[in-house]
N, C-alpha and C positions, 0 to 999 in steps of 0.2 A: 309485484314486479318492482324492478329498479329502472329509473329512467337516467340516463348519461346525456348530456348536451353538451355540445362543443360551441363557442361563440368566438368569433374573430374581432380582435380590438384593431381596427384600423386607424393610425395616426396620420393624419393629413394638415400639414402646417400646423396649428394650434387648436385643431377641432378634432375631438375624438368621437367616431361614430362606431356604434357596435352592431354587427350583424350575425343572424344565426345562421350557420352555414351547413349544420348537419345535426340530425337528431337520430338516435338509435335505441331501441329498447331492449335490454338485456333481461333473460330470463334467470330468474333465481336459481342456483344450483351449482353442483361442482365444475361442471365443464361449460365454463362462460365463453361466448363467442368473443372475439378480440374486435373492438371497436376502432377502425383505422380513421386518421385524420391525414389527408394528403397535403403535402405542404403548399401546393400551389392554390389550394381553396381554405386551409386553417391555419395558415401562420403568417404572422406578421415579418415579413424579411427586412433585416437591418444589414447592408453593405454585402447583400447577395443576390443573385439573378436566378431566374428560371431557365432551364433549357430542356430539350429534348434529343441532344445529340447520340447520346448511348442508348442502346436497345435494351429492353425489358424491365424497364420501369412502371411503376403502378401508376394509374391515373393520367394526368395530361402532361406532366413534365417532373422535374426535380430540381433542386436548389444546387448552384455551385457557388464559389467564392469563399470557401471556407479557408483562404489563403489569408484574409484579412484579419486584423486582430478584432476589429470590431465585429465581425462577421456573426450574426445569430440568426435564429429561427425561433419566434415566441410563439407559442399556442395558448390560448385561453380556454380553460375547460371548465364547465359549470356542473356541479353535480348536486343532488338532492340530500344525499346523505353522506356524511364523513366517512371515510374508510381507507383501507390499504389497497392500492392497485397496483398491478404489476404493468410495466413499460417495456415495450420493445421498440427498436429503431430500423426503419427500413433505410439501407444506404449502400454506397459502392465505394470501394477503398482500392483502387488500381494501383496506387503507388505504396503499396506496402501497408503492415498493421498500423492502425492509428487509435488515438484516445479522443474522445469528443467530452467536452465539459457539459454536465446535466445539471439544471438549475429547477428547483421549486419554489414559486413565489420569491424569486431574487435571490434566494440563498441556495449554494451549492450543495447539491445532493451527493456528488461523485463523479467519477470519471467513466465514462461508457468506453468498453473496449471494443473495438472495431476489427476484426482480423482481414488481414488482406484478401480481396476478392475484385476480379475484373468484372463480374457480373452483380447484380442488383440481389441483396442478401438481406438478412435480418439480424439484429443483435440484440441480446438482451442488456437493457439499461437498468434493471433492479426494480425495487419497489419504491412507491411513493405514498405517503400518508396526506390524503386530499382533505381539505376542509369543506366543510359544506358551502355551496355557492360557488364563486369564481376562483379559479386556481391558475397560475401560469405556468407552463413547463416549457423550458429554454434551453435549446442546443446551441452552445458556444462553440468557439472555434478548437480549443484544446491543442492538439498538435496540428490540425488543420490537414490539407490536402486529401478531403474526403468528400462525398458528395449525399445530399439528403434529400430521400423519397418520401418518408412519412414517417409518423409513430403512430402507435396502437396501445390501447389501454383495454384491461379486463380487471374485474374485482379478485382479490388475492387475499391469502392468509398471511399472518407474520412469519417470519423464518423459523422454522423448528431447529433447536440446537441438538445435533446427533449425539449419540454416546461417542466418547473418544476414548483412547487407549491411554493409560498410564504406565505403560511398560517402554522402557527407553530401547531405542534401535540398538544400542551398544549392551550387549548381555553383561559385560563387566562393570556397568555403570556405577560408580559410588553411592553409598548410602545417601549422600547429600543430593545428588542428582535425582535419585528416585524420589526422595522427600518432595523436591521442587517440583517434579512433573506430577506427582500426585496432588499437590496442591493446586497446580494449574489446572488439572483436569478437573477436580472437584469443584473449583470455581467458574469452570467456563460456562457460560450460558447465564450466570447467575449474578456476578460481581465483575468489574473491570479493574484491572490493575494499573494504576498511575505510574507512567515511567517519565523520566526526562533524561536527554541526552545532554551530556556535558562537553564542551569544546575543550576545557582544560581541567583535567582531574587534581591540579593541585590547587586551584583557585575556587573552583566550585561556585562559581557566579550564579550559575542559572538555579541551582537547587536553593541557594542563599536568597535569591529574588522570589522564588516560589513561596520560601515560608515567610518571608517579609509580608508578601501580598496577602497569603491565606491562611498562615499559621500552622501550615501542615507541610510536609516533605513527602516526596514520591517514595514509593516502596520499591521502584526500580531504577537503578541508575545505569544509564549507556556510556559506555566509554569506547575509544578507539586504539587499535594498534598501529595506526598509521605511521607515527614517529618510530615505531620500532622495525620498521621496514629497512632492510640492510642499505639500499640505493638512498636513503633519507639518512640513515645513521651514519654512513661514510661522509656524508656532507655536514656533519655536526648536530644534528637532530636530538633532542633528549625528551623524555618522557615520563611523567609521575603517575600515568592512569593505573598501572597495576597497583601502586602504593594507595590509589584512591579506592580502588576495587577491594583490596584487604581490609581497609578501614570501613568502608560501606558494609561489606559482611559482618565485620565484628559489632556494627550497629544493628544487626539484625536484617539488614536490606539483601535484595535481589541483585545480582550483577549482570549486565548484557555487554558483550563487546562485538562490535564491527571491526571490519579492516579496510580502510582506503589503502588498499596495497600499491604502494608506489612500484611501478613496473622496474623489473629487476636491471633493465639496462635501457638503451636507446632514448635517453631523455634528452632534453632541450632541443625539440625539434618543432617545426612550424612556429617559432617564435615565442614557444611557451616555457616558463620556468621548469626547473627540476621538480620543485616542490608541488607541481601540478601532474606528477607522473602517474596518477591512477586515472587519468582521462585518456580517453581514447586517442584524441588529436595532439597530445603532449607526449607520445611515445610512437616509436615505431617497432616497438617489440610484439612479435606474431606470436601468440599462444598456440594457434593451431599448428604453426611449424615447428614450435618447442615440444609439442606434445607428440608429434608425429615421429620424433628420434630422441628416445631415451638416452642415447649415449652423445647427444648434443650439449655443446657448452650451455645453450639456454634453458635445456630440461634441467641440467644440475643447478643452474641458478633458480629455476622454480623451488627446487628441493631445499637450496641454501636458504631460500627467504621463508619456507615453511618451517623449516628446523629452527629459525630464529625466534618465530612466534612461538614455537612449542617450548623453547626455553621459559617465555613469560606464562605461559599456560601451565607448566609445570609448577611454578612459583604458586600460582593459585591452587593447584591441585594439593600440593603440600601444606596449604593452609586450609583445606577443607572447603575451598570456594567452588560451589558449582557455577558454570558459566553458560548462559544463553548465547549461544555463539553463531553469528550471523555474518559470515564471509560471503564472498562474491555477490554482494546485494546489486539490487536494481540491474542485473544482468541484462535482461531484455531489452532495456532501453538502449543499449548499444554504445553509451557514453563513457563508460568505463573500459579498459582493455580486456578485461575477462569477458565481456561481452561482444567484443567487436566483431568474431568470427562466427557469430551464430550459437546456437542452442548446443551443437554436439561437443565442440573444442570445451565450452562452459562446464556442461555436464561431465565430461572426462576430467576436468580440473577439480571440480567437486568431489568426485570418487578419489580422486588421488590424495585430496586434502584429508578426507576422511580416512582413507586407510593408511596413510603417513601418520597422522596424528594419534590414531586409536589403535594401530598394530604397533608401528615402528617405535614410537614414543610412549605408547601404552598410557594416553591421556584418557582417563575414564571420567572426567569431571565436566563433559560438554553435552549439553542438549543442542542438537543440531537444527538451526532456524533456516529454513529455505526462504527466499526473497524475491521470488519472481511469480507472476500470476497466470502464465501462459502456459498451457498443459505441454506444449512443445519443449520447453525449456525444463520441465520437471526431472529431476534424476532417479525417481523412483521412491516407494514407499519405505524401502530397508535404508535408506540413506537419511531420512526426514524425520524429526521428531515433531517439529511443529513449521506449519506454514505461515506466510505472512506476506505483507505488502506494504509499500511506502505510498501515503496520499497525502498530497498537496493539492487542495482545490482553489480557493480564496481566502484572503485575510478577513478574519471575523465572521467566517462561515464555519458553522459546527455541526453540519450533518453527519450521520453515522455511516456513510458509504454502504449501503446495504448490497448493492450489485457486486463490489468488489469482496465482500465478506461471503456472500454466496458461491462466487467462483472459486475462493479458496477453500471452501467446504467440499467442493466438487474436484479438487483437483488431483487427488490421488484415486487409487482403489479402494481405500479407506477413510473416512473422515478424521481430520488432524486437527489438534487445537490451532485456532486461527488468530493471528496478532497483527496489530497495525504498528509495524516496526519502527516507522517513521510517519510524523504526521506534523503539519502546520497547525490549523485549527483544531483543537481537542473536541471530537465528537461528544454532543451533547448527552448525558447518560439517559435522561428521561427519553430521548428521540432513539437511542439505541435500544432501550427495552421497547418501546413502542414497535419498532421494525422487527424485534427479534436479532438485531445486529450487534449482539454483546461480545465485543472483542476482548479476547483474553487479556491485552494490556494494549495501551497507548504510550507512544515514545516520541514527546514534542521534540522538535529539533532545536537546536540551541540558540542563544544570541538573538539576533532581530526577529527571528521566526517566533521564538516563543512570545517576545514582547509586544511585537506588531500584529500577529494573527491572532492573539488572544487578550482580549480586554481583561482589567482588573477585576471587574465583576463577574466575568464568565469563569477566570480562574479560581475565585473564591467559590463560587458556586459548585464546581466541579470538584474540587480538592475537599470540599465538605458535604459532598453527596453520599447517601447510604448506600448508593450502588458501587461507589469507588473505594479501592483499597489503597490507603496511604501507609507510610512507613510506620506510624504508631501502631498501626494494627496487625502487624506481621509477629507472629512467634513460631517461624519456621524451624529454626536451628536449635532450640531451647533442649530437646529431648533427643539430640543426636550426640 
């Protein structure tokens, strides 16, 4: 028999009192019952209040007030045996889909995705590795504008990594692309590739910083086609990121490109500068209207922009450089113009990108990395080689985000290699292994994110960890 008890820590002025509010017995076995902890009984609420306005909640009420930056519900759970537990959240999100921040023992575990719902529903919060004794589980604001009813726990197993395909979606993929995908598939679930996004490929300040701190360099270099966007080039921007990619490949490294696609037109609106033109609020360019009329000027501008990036990708293909290609990133957030009109125009734009680049331009050096986690946005397995998401929790928090990892594995009809395509804090390799959330790679964002979200000790530990692949361990291109 296994016992799980929950205790409520009630802080009143400067005195701390602890009360046991529930005790349940779980039978050992595969089909464990959920143990539910109502927010009105089992949580210390910070800048939240209880209400009973909406119908259909569990227990005697639910918590509102997640519009406050300091709003949080803190559950204290005591267990007699350490282990992995699965967590779900009872909630309501009547104002659209949201994300809540989930913490274990004051360290961020990851973001909990809360699909839009006007009725009380349940969302998977992932798995947590609970210590023997008292653990605190905290729900913080995140995006806010949702309501919390309860959390529930049950014992669980570590995440099982499925078999993934090493066959590219493009049947004409180059030998370099095939070698890279085979390498990623062979290591998926076993080791994590270290990646770093550079702000300026000419200066390489972030990788230089990592080498100075750790003695190692990332295996994967992240770069951006942002300043190759025609609406930026016509205003004088220049980029050396393609040259940086060529140099990195010569050193034996792996190259990834994203594209902060400056809108083709309609810039300098809402008081925003032209160089902010990839943001939704910095352009009036309407992607849905453009795609609806292939004869329109706006549609032709989309093709113009894609063709401009094709020129740069062709330079890489001619040099034998395979690219982890991640356009239209973070679309479901809506803050970039390619996601501003919802999932359907974005999926159509993704397919247009794929066909224009692979068929019209015959670019076969790309592995297509999808970068949204919601099933409604997914363009289909036939258009995606690798699935990914971007994770920013809190500075100096190194949790492996198992909930996001599991959701990516379930995204398509067939499981795909899953990557953390952007991150703040680098996931702790030992924690990733303990949870089974062994991301294919991490890609720490540049500048202050790298330095302020990861202390030097953590960087040294990660980059010298046996589960992490760094540049000196790559021999990908020697036999091609």
